[in-house]
PLY file of the C-alpha trace (Angstrom):
ply
format ascii 1.0
element vertex 69
property float x
property float y
property float z
element edge 68
property int vertex1
property int vertex2
end_header
80.76 44.09 272.84
80.97 41.83 269.81
77.37 40.68 270.29
76.19 44.29 270.32
78.04 44.98 267.07
76.60 41.84 265.50
73.09 42.93 266.49
73.61 46.45 265.12
75.04 45.04 261.89
72.07 42.69 261.62
69.70 45.61 262.11
71.51 47.65 259.47
71.35 44.79 256.98
67.65 44.36 257.69
67.04 48.09 257.20
68.97 48.06 253.92
66.94 45.12 252.68
63.71 46.95 253.55
64.91 50.07 251.72
65.79 47.93 248.71
62.30 46.38 248.72
60.73 49.85 248.89
62.83 51.10 245.97
61.89 48.08 243.86
58.22 48.56 244.72
58.34 52.24 243.71
60.05 51.35 240.42
57.42 48.73 239.65
54.65 51.26 240.34
56.29 53.72 237.94
56.52 51.01 235.28
52.84 50.15 235.78
51.84 53.80 235.40
53.95 54.20 232.27
52.49 51.00 230.78
48.94 52.22 231.47
49.73 55.51 229.70
51.11 53.66 226.69
48.02 51.45 226.57
45.76 54.51 226.75
47.60 56.10 223.80
47.31 52.88 221.80
43.59 52.75 222.51
43.19 56.37 221.46
45.13 55.68 218.25
42.83 52.78 217.44
39.72 54.89 218.09
40.96 57.76 215.92
42.05 55.38 213.16
38.65 53.68 213.18
36.87 57.02 212.71
39.36 58.48 210.22
38.00 58.74 206.69
40.58 61.12 205.20
43.81 60.28 203.41
46.42 58.18 205.18
49.33 59.90 206.88
51.67 58.87 204.06
49.32 60.26 201.43
48.97 63.51 203.37
52.74 63.93 203.61
53.15 63.25 199.88
50.42 65.77 199.16
52.10 68.41 201.35
55.50 67.83 199.75
54.04 68.23 196.28
52.33 71.41 197.43
49.34 70.84 195.21
46.99 72.62 197.55
0 1
1 2
2 3
3 4
4 5
5 6
6 7
7 8
8 9
9 10
10 11
11 12
12 13
13 14
14 15
15 16
16 17
17 18
18 19
19 20
20 21
21 22
22 23
23 24
24 25
25 26
26 27
27 28
28 29
29 30
30 31
31 32
32 33
33 34
34 35
35 36
36 37
37 38
38 39
39 40
40 41
41 42
42 43
43 44
44 45
45 46
46 47
47 48
48 49
49 50
50 51
51 52
52 53
53 54
54 55
55 56
56 57
57 58
58 59
59 60
60 61
61 62
62 63
63 64
64 65
65 66
66 67
67 68
């Protein structure tokens, strides 16, 4: 009887470890996806900034606050 319980407990521990590995893998995939999205935004920001020939954001805000338009 005790051997059967030990085997079942061993199986349960193994299953829990496998579940833990799966959870960690899923979290790492989510982090990778989020990092790729951040990198894509940064790349887009650089592209837009390189093509921008208008006033800077700070100058635009100052201009809007002064309402000189």
